[in-house]
Residue frames as a rotation matrix with the C-alpha (Angstrom) as fourth column:
MET 1
0.249 -0.309 -0.918 0.00
-0.575 -0.810 0.117 9.18
-0.779 0.499 -0.379 17.59
PRO 2
0.981 0.147 0.128 0.36
0.006 0.635 -0.773 7.79
-0.195 0.759 0.622 14.05
LEU 3
0.028 -0.968 0.249 3.77
0.385 0.240 0.891 6.66
-0.923 0.071 0.379 12.65
LEU 4
0.937 0.208 -0.281 4.89
-0.156 -0.472 -0.868 8.64
-0.313 0.857 -0.409 9.59
HIS 5
0.315 -0.847 0.428 7.64
0.948 0.261 -0.181 8.10
0.041 0.463 0.886 7.13
PRO 6
-0.337 -0.633 -0.697 10.09
0.561 -0.730 0.391 11.11
-0.756 -0.260 0.601 7.13
ALA 7
-0.839 -0.039 0.543 8.80
0.532 -0.266 0.804 11.89
0.113 0.963 0.244 3.71
LEU 8
0.094 0.974 0.204 5.36
0.689 -0.212 0.693 12.89
0.719 0.075 -0.691 5.04
LEU 9
0.300 0.000 -0.954 6.82
0.886 -0.371 0.279 15.31
-0.354 -0.929 -0.112 7.63
VAL 10
0.698 -0.172 0.696 7.26
0.180 -0.898 -0.402 19.10
0.694 0.406 -0.595 7.22
ALA 11
-0.169 -0.940 -0.297 10.61
0.747 0.074 -0.661 20.19
0.643 -0.333 0.689 8.46
GLY 12
0.379 0.224 0.898 11.00
-0.293 -0.891 0.347 22.37
0.878 -0.395 -0.272 11.48
THR 13
-0.356 -0.535 0.766 11.91
-0.871 -0.107 -0.479 22.46
0.338 -0.838 -0.428 15.14
VAL 14
-0.456 0.301 0.838 9.38
-0.268 0.851 -0.451 19.80
-0.849 -0.430 -0.308 15.74
PRO 15
-0.986 0.115 -0.120 8.51
-0.084 0.281 0.956 17.79
0.144 0.953 -0.268 12.68
ARG 16
-0.329 0.939 0.101 4.75
-0.390 -0.037 -0.920 17.81
-0.860 -0.342 0.379 11.84
PRO 17
-0.127 0.310 0.942 2.57
0.704 0.698 -0.134 15.86
-0.699 0.646 -0.307 9.41
ALA 18
-0.933 -0.091 0.349 2.27
0.349 -0.473 0.809 17.40
0.091 0.876 0.473 5.82
PRO 19
-0.726 0.666 -0.172 -0.75
-0.419 -0.627 -0.657 19.66
-0.545 -0.405 0.734 5.62
TYR 20
-0.314 0.589 -0.744 -2.41
-0.885 0.102 0.454 17.64
0.344 0.801 0.490 2.88
LEU 21
-0.806 0.055 -0.589 -2.89
0.189 0.968 -0.167 14.60
0.560 -0.246 -0.791 5.22
PRO 22
0.084 0.965 0.250 -6.41
-0.249 -0.223 0.943 14.43
0.965 -0.142 0.221 6.45
ALA 23
-0.348 -0.219 0.912 -7.08
-0.912 -0.145 -0.383 14.47
0.216 -0.965 -0.149 10.11
GLU 24
0.692 0.710 0.130 -9.01
-0.718 0.695 0.027 11.24
-0.071 -0.112 0.991 9.82
CYS 25
0.666 -0.543 -0.512 -5.84
-0.023 0.671 -0.742 9.60
0.746 0.505 0.434 8.68
LEU 26
-0.305 -0.920 0.247 -3.92
-0.199 -0.192 -0.961 10.76
0.931 -0.342 -0.124 11.67
SER 27
0.400 0.649 0.647 -6.40
-0.794 -0.107 0.598 9.89
0.458 -0.753 0.473 14.45
ASP 28
-0.839 -0.481 0.252 -5.52
-0.532 0.635 -0.560 7.56
0.110 -0.604 -0.789 17.42
GLU 29
-0.143 0.858 0.493 -9.16
-0.543 0.348 -0.764 6.43
-0.827 -0.377 0.417 17.40
PRO 30
-0.844 -0.201 0.497 -9.88
0.191 0.752 0.630 3.41
-0.501 0.627 -0.597 15.29
GLU 31
0.174 0.894 -0.414 -12.21
-0.318 -0.347 -0.883 4.35
-0.932 0.285 0.223 12.51
ARG 32
-0.126 -0.150 0.981 -12.72
0.697 0.690 0.195 2.47
-0.706 0.708 0.018 9.32
LEU 33
-0.458 -0.017 -0.889 -12.20
-0.452 -0.856 0.249 5.03
-0.765 0.516 0.385 6.37
GLY 34
0.532 0.809 0.252 -14.43
0.012 0.290 -0.957 4.68
-0.847 0.512 0.145 3.36
LEU 35
0.251 -0.431 0.867 -13.43
0.915 0.398 -0.067 3.95
-0.316 0.810 0.494 -0.34
THR 36
0.774 0.036 0.632 -13.68
0.385 -0.820 -0.424 7.67
0.503 0.571 -0.649 -1.25
ALA 37
0.854 -0.505 0.122 -11.29
-0.450 -0.602 0.660 8.70
-0.260 -0.618 -0.742 1.59
LEU 38
0.332 -0.774 0.539 -8.90
0.174 0.612 0.771 5.94
-0.927 -0.163 0.338 0.75
ARG 39
0.343 -0.162 0.925 -8.85
0.939 0.043 -0.340 6.77
0.016 0.986 0.167 -2.97
ARG 40
0.912 -0.080 0.402 -8.41
-0.053 -0.996 -0.076 10.52
0.406 0.048 -0.913 -2.22
LEU 41
0.685 -0.708 0.173 -5.50
-0.381 -0.146 0.913 9.76
-0.621 -0.691 -0.370 0.20
ALA 42
0.248 -0.615 0.749 -3.72
0.598 0.705 0.382 7.43
-0.762 0.353 0.542 -2.31
SER 43
0.554 0.177 0.814 -4.45
0.807 -0.354 -0.472 9.72
0.205 0.918 -0.339 -5.19
THR 44
0.977 -0.149 0.155 -3.11
-0.189 -0.941 0.281 12.80
0.104 -0.303 -0.947 -3.26
LEU 45
0.440 -0.858 0.264 0.13
-0.181 0.203 0.962 11.06
-0.879 -0.471 -0.066 -2.33
ALA 46
0.137 -0.368 0.920 0.69
0.819 0.565 0.104 9.61
-0.558 0.739 0.378 -5.82
ALA 47
0.672 0.127 0.729 0.34
0.623 -0.629 -0.465 13.19
0.399 0.767 -0.502 -7.24
ALA 48
0.915 -0.361 0.177 2.97
-0.402 -0.790 0.463 14.39
-0.027 -0.495 -0.868 -4.98
PRO 49
0.717 -0.647 -0.260 6.33
0.284 0.612 -0.738 13.27
0.637 0.455 0.622 -6.40
GLU 50
-0.008 -0.716 0.698 8.16
-0.585 -0.563 -0.584 15.33
0.811 -0.413 -0.414 -3.82
VAL 51
0.462 0.303 0.834 6.95
-0.859 0.386 0.336 12.78
-0.220 -0.871 0.438 -1.32
TRP 52
0.818 0.081 0.570 7.67
-0.065 0.997 -0.048 9.47
-0.572 0.002 0.820 -3.08
ARG 53
0.845 -0.521 -0.119 10.30
-0.012 0.204 -0.979 10.10
0.534 0.829 0.166 -5.77
PRO 54
0.104 -0.875 0.473 13.18
-0.887 -0.297 -0.355 10.75
0.451 -0.382 -0.807 -3.14
VAL 55
0.029 0.033 0.999 12.17
-0.817 0.577 0.005 7.44
-0.576 -0.816 0.044 -1.34
ILE 56
0.825 0.563 0.047 11.23
-0.441 0.694 -0.570 5.03
-0.353 0.449 0.821 -4.01
ARG 57
-0.460 -0.886 0.064 13.62
-0.691 0.402 0.601 2.25
-0.558 0.232 -0.797 -5.21
HIS 58
0.771 0.495 -0.402 13.30
-0.636 0.561 -0.530 -0.32
-0.037 0.664 0.747 -8.06
HIS 59
-0.244 -0.882 0.403 15.40
-0.798 0.418 0.433 -3.35
-0.551 -0.216 -0.806 -7.57
ALA 60
-0.133 0.184 -0.974 15.48
-0.887 0.416 0.200 -6.24
0.442 0.891 0.108 -10.25
ASP 61
-0.750 -0.282 -0.598 16.04
-0.078 0.936 -0.344 -9.06
0.656 -0.211 -0.724 -7.69
ARG 62
-0.574 0.650 -0.498 13.05
0.816 0.405 -0.412 -8.14
-0.066 -0.643 -0.763 -5.44
ARG 63
0.239 0.669 0.704 10.07
0.473 -0.713 0.517 -5.85
0.848 0.209 -0.487 -5.06
TRP 64
-0.822 -0.569 -0.023 10.78
0.394 -0.540 -0.743 -2.87
0.410 -0.620 0.668 -3.01
TYR 65
0.279 0.909 0.309 8.30
0.372 -0.399 0.838 -1.36
0.885 -0.119 -0.450 -0.54
THR 66
-0.913 -0.333 -0.234 8.09
0.344 -0.326 -0.880 0.80
0.217 -0.885 0.412 2.68
ARG 67
0.210 0.934 -0.290 5.15
0.968 -0.158 0.193 1.93
0.135 -0.321 -0.937 4.83
LEU 68
-0.474 -0.171 0.864 4.50
0.335 -0.942 -0.003 5.64
0.815 0.288 0.504 4.59
LEU 69
-0.462 0.484 0.743 1.85
-0.824 -0.544 -0.158 6.00
0.327 -0.685 0.650 7.26
LEU 70
-0.422 0.507 -0.752 0.29
0.548 0.803 0.234 3.73
0.723 -0.313 -0.616 10.01
SER 71
-0.689 0.289 0.665 -2.42
-0.658 -0.634 -0.406 5.11
0.304 -0.717 0.627 12.26
ALA 72
-0.691 0.471 0.549 -5.38
-0.187 0.617 -0.765 3.55
-0.698 -0.631 -0.338 14.09
SER 73
0.362 0.927 -0.099 -7.52
-0.238 -0.010 -0.971 3.89
-0.901 0.375 0.217 10.95
VAL 74
0.961 0.048 -0.273 -5.29
-0.272 -0.025 -0.962 3.57
-0.053 0.999 -0.011 7.92
GLU 75
0.091 -0.969 0.232 -1.91
0.212 0.246 0.946 2.18
-0.973 -0.037 0.228 6.63
VAL 76
0.878 0.064 -0.474 -0.18
-0.392 -0.470 -0.791 3.53
-0.273 0.880 -0.388 3.44
TRP 77
0.319 -0.767 0.557 2.46
0.452 0.640 0.622 1.74
-0.833 0.053 0.551 1.38
LEU 78
0.549 -0.209 -0.809 4.78
-0.765 -0.516 -0.386 2.87
-0.337 0.831 -0.443 -1.27
ILE 79
0.452 -0.189 0.872 5.84
0.167 0.978 0.126 0.10
-0.876 0.089 0.473 -3.73
GLY 80
-0.082 -0.654 -0.752 8.50
-0.846 -0.353 0.400 -0.05
-0.527 0.669 -0.524 -6.35
TRP 81
0.647 0.310 0.697 7.86
0.092 0.875 -0.475 -2.57
-0.757 0.371 0.538 -9.24
TYR 82
-0.508 -0.759 -0.407 10.57
-0.567 -0.061 0.822 -3.60
-0.648 0.648 -0.399 -11.65
PRO 83
0.065 0.565 -0.823 9.43
-0.965 0.247 0.093 -5.14
0.256 0.788 0.561 -14.90
GLY 84
-0.204 -0.020 -0.979 8.31
-0.309 0.950 0.045 -8.68
0.929 0.311 -0.200 -14.34
GLN 85
-0.998 -0.054 -0.037 7.63
0.025 0.213 -0.977 -8.43
0.061 -0.976 -0.211 -10.56
GLN 86
-0.235 0.971 0.035 4.30
-0.353 -0.119 0.928 -9.30
0.906 0.206 0.370 -9.06
THR 87
-0.347 0.161 0.924 2.55
-0.919 0.139 -0.369 -10.23
-0.188 -0.977 0.100 -5.85
GLU 88
-0.954 0.299 -0.003 0.98
0.299 0.954 -0.034 -13.51
-0.007 -0.033 -0.999 -4.98
VAL 89
-0.255 0.955 0.152 -2.80
0.019 -0.152 0.988 -13.82
0.967 0.255 0.020 -5.36
HIS 90
-0.831 -0.064 -0.553 -4.08
0.551 0.038 -0.833 -12.43
0.075 -0.997 0.003 -1.98
ASP 91
0.426 0.876 0.226 -6.92
0.580 -0.456 0.675 -10.68
0.694 -0.156 -0.702 -0.18
HIS 92
-0.511 -0.575 0.639 -6.49
-0.135 -0.681 -0.720 -7.96
0.849 -0.454 0.270 2.47
GLY 93
-0.855 -0.013 -0.518 -8.10
0.447 0.489 -0.749 -9.74
0.263 -0.872 -0.412 5.28
GLY 94
0.125 0.969 -0.213 -11.35
0.992 -0.118 0.048 -7.75
0.021 -0.217 -0.976 5.05
ALA 95
-0.354 -0.261 -0.898 -9.83
0.324 -0.935 0.144 -4.29
-0.877 -0.240 0.416 4.70
LEU 96
0.851 0.524 0.029 -10.96
0.322 -0.477 -0.818 -1.71
-0.415 0.705 -0.575 2.25
GLY 97
0.008 -0.999 -0.036 -8.32
0.619 -0.023 0.785 -0.52
-0.785 -0.028 0.619 -0.08
ALA 98
0.922 0.248 -0.296 -7.13
-0.087 -0.613 -0.785 1.81
-0.376 0.750 -0.544 -2.73
LEU 99
-0.079 -0.881 0.467 -4.13
0.800 0.224 0.557 1.54
-0.595 0.418 0.687 -5.33
ALA 100
0.887 0.123 -0.444 -2.87
-0.129 -0.860 -0.494 4.69
-0.443 0.496 -0.747 -7.03
VAL 101
0.405 -0.727 0.554 -0.32
0.914 0.323 -0.244 4.52
-0.001 0.605 0.796 -9.90
ALA 102
0.536 -0.341 -0.772 2.28
0.020 -0.909 0.416 7.41
-0.844 -0.238 -0.480 -9.23
ASP 103
-0.081 -0.677 -0.731 4.51
-0.881 -0.295 0.371 6.32
-0.467 0.674 -0.573 -12.23
GLY 104
-0.894 -0.374 -0.245 4.49
-0.446 0.711 0.544 3.77
-0.030 0.596 -0.803 -15.00
SER 105
0.143 0.964 -0.223 1.62
-0.914 0.215 0.344 1.12
0.380 0.154 0.912 -15.15
VAL 106
-0.805 -0.216 0.552 0.58
-0.460 0.816 -0.352 -2.10
-0.374 -0.537 -0.756 -13.38
GLU 107
-0.327 0.784 -0.527 -1.86
-0.470 0.349 0.811 -4.79
0.820 0.513 0.255 -14.18
GLU 108
-0.630 0.195 0.752 -4.23
-0.721 0.213 -0.659 -6.18
-0.289 -0.957 0.006 -11.69
ASP 109
-0.605 0.430 -0.671 -5.58
-0.099 0.795 0.599 -9.70
0.790 0.429 -0.438 -12.01
GLN 110
-0.362 0.584 0.726 -8.87
-0.931 -0.266 -0.250 -9.97
0.047 -0.767 0.640 -10.17
TYR 111
-0.855 0.015 -0.519 -10.20
0.017 1.000 0.001 -13.23
0.519 -0.008 -0.855 -8.64
ASP 112
0.234 0.969 0.082 -13.54
-0.381 0.014 0.925 -14.59
0.895 -0.247 0.372 -7.23
ARG 113
0.356 -0.026 0.934 -13.96
-0.934 0.025 0.356 -16.02
-0.033 -0.999 -0.015 -3.70
ARG 114
0.919 -0.074 0.388 -12.92
0.039 0.995 0.096 -19.43
-0.393 -0.072 0.917 -5.05
TRP 115
0.035 -0.962 -0.272 -9.51
-0.226 -0.273 0.935 -17.86
-0.974 0.028 -0.227 -6.24
ARG 116
0.049 -0.079 0.996 -10.40
0.863 0.505 -0.002 -18.02
-0.502 0.860 0.093 -9.91
LEU 117
-0.861 -0.459 -0.221 -9.27
0.281 -0.789 0.547 -15.37
-0.425 0.408 0.808 -12.31
THR 118
0.118 0.968 0.221 -12.15
0.801 0.039 -0.598 -13.35
-0.588 0.247 -0.770 -13.40
ARG 119
0.946 0.214 0.242 -10.63
0.316 -0.768 -0.557 -10.07
0.067 0.603 -0.795 -14.88
VAL 120
-0.173 -0.971 -0.166 -7.41
0.956 -0.206 0.211 -8.32
-0.239 -0.122 0.963 -15.78
ARG 121
0.907 0.416 0.071 -7.25
0.421 -0.880 -0.220 -4.64
-0.029 0.230 -0.973 -15.66
GLU 122
-0.139 -0.962 0.235 -4.45
0.886 -0.227 -0.405 -2.24
0.443 0.152 0.884 -16.59
HIS 123
0.808 0.325 -0.492 -3.86
0.538 -0.747 0.390 0.77
-0.241 -0.579 -0.779 -14.31
ARG 124
0.225 -0.682 0.695 -1.76
0.707 -0.377 -0.599 3.58
0.670 0.626 0.398 -15.85
GLY 125
-0.785 -0.546 -0.291 0.13
0.608 -0.590 -0.531 6.50
0.118 -0.594 0.795 -14.26
GLY 126
-0.842 0.461 0.281 -2.46
-0.489 -0.871 -0.038 8.85
0.228 -0.170 0.959 -12.56
ALA 127
0.046 0.896 -0.441 -5.18
-0.237 0.438 0.867 6.08
0.970 0.065 0.232 -12.17
THR 128
-0.795 -0.017 0.606 -6.63
-0.606 0.015 -0.795 5.38
0.004 -1.000 -0.022 -8.72
VAL 129
-0.070 0.794 -0.604 -8.96
-0.208 0.581 0.787 2.40
0.976 0.181 0.125 -7.94
GLY 130
-0.359 0.179 0.916 -10.64
-0.932 -0.015 -0.362 1.39
-0.051 -0.984 0.172 -4.83
PHE 131
-0.420 0.230 -0.878 -11.66
-0.242 0.904 0.352 -2.06
0.875 0.360 -0.324 -3.71
GLY 132
0.472 0.729 0.496 -14.01
-0.710 -0.019 0.704 -3.69
0.523 -0.685 0.508 -1.12
ALA 133
0.108 -0.346 0.932 -13.44
-0.946 0.253 0.204 -5.88
-0.306 -0.904 -0.300 1.80
ALA 134
0.567 0.175 0.805 -13.93
-0.045 0.982 -0.182 -9.23
-0.822 0.067 0.565 -0.17
HIS 135
0.784 -0.318 -0.533 -11.44
-0.617 -0.307 -0.725 -8.15
0.067 0.897 -0.436 -3.03
ILE 136
0.428 -0.722 0.543 -8.81
0.235 0.669 0.705 -10.75
-0.873 -0.174 0.456 -4.16
HIS 137
0.968 -0.180 -0.172 -6.10
-0.227 -0.355 -0.907 -9.76
0.102 0.917 -0.385 -6.65
ARG 138
0.198 -0.980 0.004 -2.62
0.794 0.163 0.586 -9.89
-0.575 -0.113 0.810 -7.79
VAL 139
0.899 -0.025 -0.436 -0.78
-0.166 -0.944 -0.287 -6.88
-0.404 0.330 -0.853 -8.87
ALA 140
0.311 -0.699 0.644 1.97
0.720 0.616 0.320 -7.12
-0.620 0.364 0.695 -11.62
ASN 141
0.237 -0.329 -0.914 4.39
-0.550 -0.821 0.153 -5.00
-0.801 0.466 -0.376 -13.62
ARG 142
0.338 -0.118 0.934 4.20
0.566 0.818 -0.102 -6.68
-0.752 0.563 0.344 -16.94
GLY 143
0.992 0.016 -0.128 5.54
-0.077 -0.721 -0.689 -3.66
-0.103 0.693 -0.713 -18.81
LEU 144
0.533 -0.821 0.205 9.09
0.637 0.229 -0.736 -2.79
0.557 0.523 0.645 -19.88
THR 145
-0.319 -0.523 0.791 9.76
-0.115 -0.807 -0.579 0.10
0.941 -0.275 0.197 -17.46
PRO 146
-0.831 0.008 -0.556 9.62
0.531 0.309 -0.789 0.31
0.165 -0.951 -0.261 -13.64
ALA 147
0.014 0.886 0.463 6.38
0.152 -0.459 0.875 1.42
0.988 0.058 -0.141 -11.93
THR 148
-0.955 -0.295 -0.040 5.52
0.120 -0.261 -0.958 3.07
0.272 -0.919 0.284 -8.71
THR 149
-0.053 0.996 -0.078 2.31
0.257 0.089 0.962 2.59
0.965 0.031 -0.260 -6.69
ILE 150
-0.845 -0.016 0.535 0.76
-0.496 -0.352 -0.793 3.85
0.201 -0.936 0.290 -3.40
HIS 151
-0.276 0.726 -0.630 -1.66
0.283 0.688 0.668 1.57
0.918 0.006 -0.396 -1.53
ALA 152
-0.650 0.221 0.727 -4.01
-0.686 -0.584 -0.435 2.60
0.328 -0.781 0.531 1.32
TYR 153
-0.370 0.580 -0.726 -5.91
0.290 0.814 0.503 0.12
0.883 -0.024 -0.469 3.56
SER 154
-0.663 0.281 0.693 -8.43
-0.733 -0.433 -0.525 0.53
0.152 -0.857 0.493 6.40
PRO 155
0.897 -0.332 0.292 -8.57
-0.413 -0.394 0.821 -0.80
-0.158 -0.857 -0.491 8.90
PRO 156
0.284 -0.903 -0.321 -4.85
-0.876 -0.108 -0.471 -1.23
0.390 0.415 -0.822 9.05
GLU 157
-0.567 -0.746 0.350 -2.57
-0.824 0.509 -0.249 -4.34
0.008 -0.430 -0.903 9.77
LEU 158
0.534 0.697 0.479 -5.02
-0.708 0.678 -0.199 -7.03
-0.463 -0.233 0.855 8.92
PRO 159
-0.370 -0.709 0.600 -3.41
-0.188 0.690 0.699 -10.39
-0.910 0.146 -0.388 8.01
LEU 160
-0.204 0.162 -0.965 -3.48
-0.979 -0.034 0.201 -11.33
0.000 0.986 0.165 4.23
ARG 161
0.319 0.196 0.927 -4.69
-0.094 0.980 -0.175 -14.64
-0.943 -0.031 0.331 2.86
TYR 162
-0.517 -0.641 -0.567 -2.87
-0.702 -0.061 0.710 -16.08
-0.489 0.765 -0.418 -0.03
GLY 163
0.533 0.646 -0.547 -4.44
-0.846 0.400 -0.352 -18.06
-0.009 0.650 0.759 -2.94
PRO 164
0.765 -0.193 0.615 -3.58
0.067 0.973 0.222 -21.69
-0.641 -0.129 0.757 -3.55
SER 165
-0.264 -0.807 -0.528 -0.28
-0.619 -0.278 0.735 -22.26
-0.740 0.520 -0.426 -5.37
ALA 166
-0.073 0.215 -0.974 -0.48
-0.978 0.177 0.112 -23.76
0.196 0.960 0.198 -8.92
GLY 167
-0.363 0.012 -0.932 -1.93
-0.263 0.958 0.115 -27.22
0.894 0.287 -0.345 -8.78
ASP 168
-0.989 0.090 -0.116 -3.13
0.137 0.275 -0.952 -26.90
-0.054 -0.957 -0.284 -5.19
ALA 169
-0.371 0.920 0.125 -6.87
0.473 0.071 0.878 -27.44
0.799 0.385 -0.462 -4.99
THR 170
0.425 0.537 -0.729 -7.20
0.896 -0.133 0.424 -25.70
0.131 -0.833 -0.538 -1.54
ALA 171
0.294 -0.298 0.908 -6.67
-0.068 -0.954 -0.291 -22.16
0.953 0.023 -0.301 -0.50
THR 172
0.120 -0.320 -0.940 -4.56
0.914 0.404 -0.021 -21.76
0.387 -0.857 0.341 2.58
ALA 173
0.955 0.179 0.237 -4.34
0.078 -0.921 0.381 -18.76
0.286 -0.345 -0.894 4.95
GLY 174
0.063 -0.966 -0.252 -1.04
0.940 0.142 -0.311 -17.33
0.336 -0.218 0.916 5.59
ILE 175
0.913 0.095 -0.397 0.18
0.233 -0.920 0.316 -14.28
-0.335 -0.381 -0.862 7.58
ILE 176
0.734 -0.597 0.323 2.78
0.081 -0.396 -0.915 -12.14
0.674 0.698 -0.243 5.89
GLY 177
0.067 -0.789 -0.611 6.37
0.985 0.150 -0.087 -11.83
0.160 -0.596 0.787 7.16
SER 178
0.958 0.184 -0.219 7.77
0.233 -0.947 0.222 -8.62
-0.167 -0.264 -0.950 8.30
GLN 179
-0.001 -0.922 0.387 10.78
0.877 -0.186 -0.442 -6.30
0.480 0.339 0.809 7.60
PRO 180
-0.066 0.004 -0.998 11.76
0.793 -0.606 -0.055 -3.30
-0.605 -0.795 0.037 9.57
THR 181
0.037 0.123 0.992 10.80
0.786 -0.616 0.047 0.10
0.617 0.778 -0.120 8.25
ALA 182
-0.785 -0.334 -0.522 11.77
0.598 -0.628 -0.498 3.44
-0.161 -0.703 0.693 9.85
LEU 183
0.187 0.861 0.473 8.78
0.661 -0.466 0.588 5.56
0.727 0.203 -0.657 10.69
ILE 184
-0.835 -0.488 0.253 8.69
0.195 -0.694 -0.693 8.76
0.514 -0.530 0.674 12.69
ASP 185
0.138 0.816 -0.562 6.30
0.987 -0.069 0.143 9.54
0.078 -0.574 -0.815 15.71
PRO 186
-0.105 -0.241 0.965 6.09
0.377 -0.907 -0.185 13.30
0.920 0.345 0.186 15.19
SER 187
0.857 0.342 0.385 5.17
-0.164 -0.527 0.834 13.94
0.488 -0.778 -0.395 18.89
ARG 188
0.805 -0.593 0.005 8.46
0.177 0.249 0.952 12.42
-0.566 -0.766 0.306 20.05
ALA 189
0.753 -0.493 -0.435 10.49
-0.658 -0.553 -0.511 13.39
0.011 0.671 -0.741 16.97
GLU 190
-0.263 -0.852 0.452 12.41
-0.751 0.475 0.458 10.04
-0.605 -0.219 -0.766 17.00
THR 191
-0.373 0.053 -0.926 12.73
-0.800 0.488 0.350 7.10
0.471 0.871 -0.139 14.74
VAL 192
0.111 0.511 0.852 10.40
-0.713 0.638 -0.290 4.11
-0.693 -0.576 0.435 15.55
ALA 193
-0.934 -0.301 -0.193 10.99
-0.355 0.711 0.607 0.69
-0.046 0.636 -0.771 14.09
ALA 194
0.050 0.979 0.198 7.69
-0.758 0.166 -0.630 -0.70
-0.650 -0.119 0.751 12.72
GLY 195
-0.392 -0.211 0.895 6.94
0.210 0.927 0.310 -3.93
-0.896 0.310 -0.319 11.01
ALA 196
-0.365 0.258 -0.894 6.47
-0.827 -0.531 0.184 -3.82
-0.427 0.807 0.408 7.36
ALA 197
0.107 0.539 0.835 4.28
0.052 0.836 -0.546 -6.19
-0.993 0.102 0.062 5.21
ALA 198
-0.932 -0.326 0.157 4.52
0.152 0.041 0.988 -7.26
-0.328 0.945 0.012 1.59
ARG 199
-0.053 0.950 -0.307 1.58
-0.035 -0.309 -0.951 -5.52
-0.998 -0.040 0.049 -0.04
């Protein structure tokens, strides 16, 4: 059974997944979702402020994030970006992905396989972009107001690799740390602690 953030559950005697979550995202069978399905999922959630607005936080001292969904085929993250915050340069370990801007705007620095900057793109509210298994990027809020994004990855929970730090000539692989996030298993209707990753 997939793990769902309480924001994705419909209230009732037994909580159940929101009706707009596709069955392929809730399957216990591992299946790689395609870019179209990932973009649609991220876009649908970004267009549902009743899901993310009560949950999202923006902190000046650190980037805030929580996992909304984890199944055998996909993981979905909600991220709050305060002005000036950014990720490290990273890939997604071979996963396909989609990024949807729910509010504000972010910039995406894209890199080649040698970790060299090749392009900078701005993604404004309402935009959704997908990326392939070899994609390397950094996401940043270089604006003056907070931003909110939703990210979907398939397959889920692959370790990220980070680019070399400034002045380092070699790229090193690293596995991200974890922080607890409360998710709900709708079949048991209880809170389950799940590892969260900086996305």
